[in-house]
N, C-alpha and C positions, 0 to 999 in steps of 0.2 A: 504494500500499500504506499502510495506516495502521498505525503502531506505538503501541501503547498501553503506556505506562510505568506500571507499578504499584509500589506500595511497601507491603510487608507488614511489620508490626512487632507483635511479640508480647513481652509482658513479664510475668514472674511473679517477684514477690519471694521467694516460698516456694522456687521452683526455683533461684534464684540462690543463696540461703543453703544450700541442701542441696548444690548444686554445689560451693560453696566449702568445706564440711566434707568432702567426699570429696576434693577437691583437696589439702587440707591433710594428709590421710593419706599421699598419695603424693609430696609434696614432699620434698626432702632436708631432713634435719633439721639445723640448725646445731648446732655443738658447744657454743657458749656459750648458756646459759640467762639469761633476764633474772632480775634479782634477785627479783622477786616469784614467778616459777616455781621458782626454787631453794628460796624458802621454802615453797611449796606442797609440793614433793618431800620436803623434810625433814620437814614436819608430817605427811604421809602415812606416811613410813617408820616413824614412831613407832608407829602403829596397826598397820601391817602386820605388824611382828615379832610383837607380842603376840598378835594374831589368829591367825597361823600356828601358832605354839606351842600357844596354847590349843585350837584345833581338833583338833590332833594328840592332845592329852592327852584331850580330851572323846570322840574316837572310841575311843581305847584304853579308856577308862572304860566306854563303851557296849558295847563288845566284851566286856569282862570280866563286866559285868552280865548280858548275854545268855548268855554261856557258863555262869554260875552258875544262871540260870533253867533253861537247857536240862538241866544236871545234875540239878536237882530235879524237873523235870516228866517228863523221860524215863527217867532211872535214879535215881528217887527212893528206891527200896529199898536201892541200894548207894552212891550218891554224894550223899545228901542233905546230910550235914555239910559236904562239900566244896563243893557247890553254894552252900550259905548263905555260907561263907567267901569263895568267888570272888565272889559277888554283893555282898556287902558291900565287898569290896575295890574292886570296879568302881564302886560308888556313891561311895566315897571319892575314887577317881581323878577320876571325872567331876565331883564337886563341887570339885575342886582347880583345874579348868580356869580359873575366873574369877579367883581370887587370883593364879594364874600369869600370866594376861593382864595384870593390874595391875601385877605385879612387873616383867615384862618391858618393858611400856610405860613405866613410870617410870624404869626403867634406860635405856632408849633416849632418853627424853625429856632426862634428865641429859646424855647424850652429845652431843646436838644442840643443847642449850639455847645455849651460848656462840655457836655459828654462827648460829642463828636470831636472837638478840638483836643480833649484829654486823649482819646483813643488814637487820633491821627498822630499825636505826639509820640505815642508808644511805638508806632510804625516807623516815622520819619526818624 
């Protein structure tokens, strides 16, 4: 009897990278973050807070504007003046979303500035 010994080898760099990314999702997270990871999280938290508040304000403004338009278009003979007032109020609220984003982001930036400067001093 003849025994043939074969060796099969397949390698794919893309598959290996993909497998590592998936594995990283399922590995237990360490409780301690590296200094650079902590800096990244703090920097992201600045924009997240402002974004969340401004999206909520923008949605409320758009809803008010739509309500005003509906009052004008559907019940124009009875609610025209109210529709104009509600629509203008909606535009004002929606227009306030960006300044609110800036204000919340700047406030959060001031709150985390000392921590980020301390952490960056450790790296630099």
